[in-house]
N, C-alpha and C positions, 0 to 999 in steps of 0.2 A: 081672091085678091092676093097678088104676090107679096112676099115678105121682103123687107129691106135687106139687101146684101151688104149694106154699110153698117158696121157696128156703131151703136150710139146715135143712130139717126132714126127718127120716127117719121113715117110717111102717112099723110092724110090725103084722102081723095074724096072731098065733099062734092055733092051734087049741086050745081049752080041753078039759079032760077031759070036759065035758058035750057036746062036739061043736060048740059054737058058736065063732064067731070073735070075738076081742077086737081092738080097734084101739088101739095105743099110739103116741104121738108123741114123738120125741126130737130134741133140738137136735144137729145133726151135729158141730159144732166142739167142744162141751163134753161131749156124751154125756148131758146131763141130761134127765130126762123132763119133758115139757110137759103142761099140763092137757088133759083129754080132748076138749073141744070146740074145734076150730080157729076157729070163728066167734065165740067168746066174747071179751069184752074182756080177761079175765084171761090167756087164751092169748097174745093180741097183746102185752100188757104184759110177760109173762115172756119171750117171744121177743125183744122189743126190748131188754130189759135184758141178756139173754145175748149178743145181738149187740154191744151196747156194751161188755160185759165182754171179749169176744174182741178187739175193736178196741183197748181200753185195754191189753190184754196184749201186743199187737203194737207199741205205741208204744215208742220208745227210752226208757230210764230217764233220769231227770233227774240230772245229775252235779252234786253239791254239793262245792265245793272245801273241803278240810280244811286245817288248819295244816300238816300234812305236805306236801301237794301245793303249797301256797304256798311253803314253804321250798325244796322241790325245784326249783320253777320259778325261784325267786330265784337259787339256786346255779347253775342251768343257763343263766341269761341271760348274754350276753357282757359287759354293762356291770357 
């Protein structure tokens, strides 16, 4: 069984009831199914958007100071 030449893509080839083999592509990090043809533009667009989504999820959250944090920092300051 050939390995995936696309990093981050899992290929499944289950045997169907008719005896044929179907090929399904899944994004490894999210588990979402990708379009059927890996050479198509839609496959590459979906794969890139899922990769961007995973990178965005890894980014640290933006901390927005609230009034409470500002007051707490003020009271905690030595001056």
